[in-house]
C-alpha positions in Angstrom: 136.1 164.8 25.2 134.4 166.9 22.6 131.7 165.6 20.3 134.2 165.7 17.3 136.7 163.6 19.2 134.0 161.0 20.1 132.9 160.7 16.5 136.5 160.4 15.3 137.3 157.7 17.9 134.1 155.8 17.0 134.9 156.0 13.3 138.4 154.8 13.9 137.1 151.8 15.9 134.6 150.9 13.2 137.3 151.2 10.5 139.7 148.9 12.5 137.0 146.4 13.2 136.0 146.3 9.6 139.6 145.7 8.4 140.2 143.0 10.9 138.0 140.4 9.2 139.4 137.1 7.9 138.4 136.1 4.4 138.3 132.4 3.7 139.5 131.0 0.3 142.4 131.1 -2.1 143.6 134.4 -3.5 143.2 134.6 -7.3 143.8 137.4 -9.8 140.8 139.5 -10.6 140.6 138.1 -14.1 140.5 134.5 -12.9 137.4 132.8 -14.3 137.5 129.7 -12.0 136.9 126.2 -13.2 135.8 126.0 -16.8 138.0 128.8 -18.0 139.9 128.2 -21.2 143.3 126.8 -20.8 145.8 128.3 -23.2 148.1 125.4 -23.6 150.6 126.9 -26.1 151.1 130.2 -24.2 154.7 131.5 -24.7 155.7 128.5 -26.9 153.8 129.5 -30.1 156.9 131.3 -31.5 158.8 128.0 -31.4 156.2 126.2 -33.6 158.7 126.4 -36.5 162.5 126.6 -36.0 164.6 129.5 -37.1 166.4 127.3 -39.6 163.0 126.3 -41.2 162.0 129.9 -41.4 165.3 130.8 -43.1 164.8 127.9 -45.5 161.2 128.7 -46.3 161.9 132.3 -47.2 165.2 131.8 -49.0 167.0 134.0 -46.6 170.5 133.5 -45.2 170.3 134.8 -41.6 167.6 135.4 -39.0 167.2 137.6 -35.9 164.4 137.0 -33.5 162.3 140.0 -32.8 159.3 140.6 -30.7 157.7 137.5 -29.1 154.2 137.7 -27.5 150.8 137.2 -29.0 152.4 137.9 -32.3 156.0 136.7 -33.1 158.3 138.6 -35.4 161.6 137.8 -37.2 163.9 139.9 -39.4 165.8 138.0 -42.0 168.4 139.0 -44.5 169.5 137.4 -47.8 170.0 138.0 -51.5 166.4 139.4 -51.6 167.3 142.0 -49.0 165.4 142.2 -45.7 162.5 139.9 -45.1 160.0 140.5 -42.3 158.1 137.4 -41.0 155.2 137.5 -38.6 153.4 134.6 -36.9 150.2 134.6 -34.9 148.3 131.9 -33.1 144.9 132.8 -31.6 143.6 129.8 -29.6 140.1 131.3 -29.6 140.2 132.7 -33.2 138.3 131.6 -36.2 139.1 131.5 -39.9 135.9 133.4 -40.6 137.0 136.3 -38.3 140.4 136.3 -39.9 138.9 136.5 -43.4 136.5 139.3 -42.3 139.4 141.3 -40.9 141.5 140.9 -44.1 138.5 141.9 -46.2 137.9 144.9 -44.1 141.5 146.0 -44.7 140.7 145.6 -48.5 143.2 142.7 -48.9 142.7 140.2 -51.7 141.6 137.0 -50.0 141.4 133.6 -51.6 140.6 130.1 -50.4 143.5 127.7 -50.2 144.4 124.6 -48.2 147.1 123.5 -45.8 147.5 119.8 -45.5 143.9 119.4 -46.6 142.6 121.9 -44.1 140.6 124.9 -45.1 142.9 128.0 -45.2 143.0 131.5 -46.6 145.6 133.5 -48.4 145.7 137.3 -48.2 147.6 140.0 -50.0 147.5 143.7 -49.9 146.3 145.4 -53.1 149.2 146.1 -55.5 151.8 144.5 -53.2 153.4 141.4 -54.7 156.1 141.5 -52.1 154.0 140.3 -49.2 151.5 137.6 -48.4 149.8 135.9 -45.5 148.4 132.4 -45.1 146.0 131.6 -42.2 144.6 128.1 -41.3 142.8 126.3 -38.6 145.1 125.1 -35.9 145.3 121.4 -35.1 143.4 121.5 -31.8 141.6 124.9 -31.6 141.8 128.4 -33.0 143.8 129.6 -35.9 147.4 130.5 -36.8 148.8 132.6 -39.6 152.1 133.5 -41.3 152.9 136.8 -43.0 156.0 137.1 -45.2 157.1 140.5 -46.5 160.0 141.0 -48.9 161.4 144.4 -50.0 159.2 145.5 -52.9 162.1 146.9 -54.9 164.3 143.8 -54.9 163.9 140.5 -56.8 162.4 138.0 -54.3 160.8 134.6 -54.1 157.0 134.3 -54.0 155.9 135.4 -50.5 152.7 133.4 -50.7 154.7 130.2 -51.3 156.9 131.0 -48.3 153.9 131.7 -46.1 152.2 128.5 -47.3 155.4 126.5 -46.5 155.5 128.0 -43.0 151.9 127.1 -42.5 152.5 123.6 -43.6 155.4 123.2 -41.2 153.3 124.6 -38.3 150.5 122.1 -38.9 153.0 119.3 -39.1 154.5 120.2 -35.7 151.2 120.8 -34.0 150.1 117.1 -34.3 
């Protein structure tokens, strides 16, 4: 046996021996934080916080189609005011201060408001009377927000009123 063959055989034995170890414990994903990690209790159910019928009613639309559902939920609606886009978000670790800062960074007009007596904010893009968002503190933790966007060239209801109504319905259902 040549020296190369001896080294290769020894390396193979070491590799096999090293891979044959038993590791005790329970397998967990790499991102698992163990005990004390935050439990996201509403994961995958946030989009059902307000029913499709209630969204239709709040926006004055006539029909609704569910769009993307994930961390942000989206619906497309249609009615006499044309197409309406509605977006909902629920960030269980978010804060109203962070939401305000993000809106202000995007140069939105931000004003204080309230939803069922809770501190909330209303945001609108400059020179855009067809869309509006309302964000409020969630019942248990984090924040949620609704954004309503009508077509700008069609007569439409007040988007801030629609977003506020959806926020009110969300807080009612989260109790």
